[in-house]
VOTI-141276 format. One record per residue: residue in one letter; x, y, z of N, C-alpha, C, CB in turn. Coordinates in steps of 0.1 Angstrom, whole numbers, plus 5000, padded with zeros to 4 digits. Atoms other than C-alpha are relative to their C-alpha. Glycine has a CB too. Example, Ala and Ser with C-alpha at 12.3 -4.5 7.8 and 13.67 -1.06 7.14 Angstrom:
BEGIN
A500949885000512349555078500950125000499050005012/S499149895000513749895071499250115008500450054986/
# end
This chain:
BEGIN
M498650004997494749544878500449865005500350105012/V499550134997496849234882501450025007500249914987/Y498849994992499549204909500649865001499850075014/R499550145000501548894902501149985011500649974986/E498850024991504648944924499950105012501450034992/T500249914988503249124954500449925013498550055001/D499650054987504949054987499250055011501450025002/I500749944990503049295008498850084994500950095009/L501249935004499549425004499550095011498849904995/V500449904990498549745022498650054996501050125001/L501449955002494849815025499850135007498949895004/S500349874994493850175032498750054996501250104997/S501249935003490950405030500250144996499049995012/S499949875004490650725011499150105008499750024986/Y500949924991488250845038500950075010499049915007/G499149924991490351115054501449984995499949965014/G498650005005493951205045501049925009500550134999/G499150074990495451035076500349864996499550015014/H499950145004494750685064501049984988498649944997/L499250015011496450735031501550045003499550104988/R498749964996499450915046500749895008500050135007/A499550114992499950635071500449884991499049965011/A499750115009499750375043501250034992498849974992/Q498849965008502250565022501349995008499850144994/A498850004992504650595051500449855003499750075013/L499850144998504350215057500749954988498849925003/M499450045013505150155020501550054999499250044989/E498749955001508150385021501049935010500050155004/A499250074991509450215052500449864995499349985014/V499750135005509249875036501050014988498749934994/S499149985011510950005005501450035005499550124991/F498749974994513750145026500749885007499850115011/L499450114993514249835047500349884991499049955011/D499750115009513949585019499550044986499249875005/P500449955013513849734984499649894990501250084994/H500450105009513349394968498649955002500949885002/K501450044997509849354984499150094991499750025015/A501049935008507049444961498850035009499549914987/C501149954991504449654980499050074992500650095011/V501149945008501049744967499050065010499349904991/L501049934992498549994982498749994992500550155002/I501450015005494849934976499150085009499549854998/D501049924993492150184986498749915000499850144993/F501250095000489349944997498750074999500049915012/I501349935002486750224995499750014985500250145006/N500249985014487250254958500149874992500950104994/I499950125007487349884949498649984994500449885009/H501350025007484649804923499949864997500050084987/
# end
């Protein structure tokens, strides 16, 4: 995956559902507050 225009990088863990839900809520908040910001979520547990 290549992310060229990423403004905000959110690192999360798929270990337990709470981490993913919190990261998704953060991304939704960023999108609501500034829809022009590119936000990317990466699960650092599954990085190869």
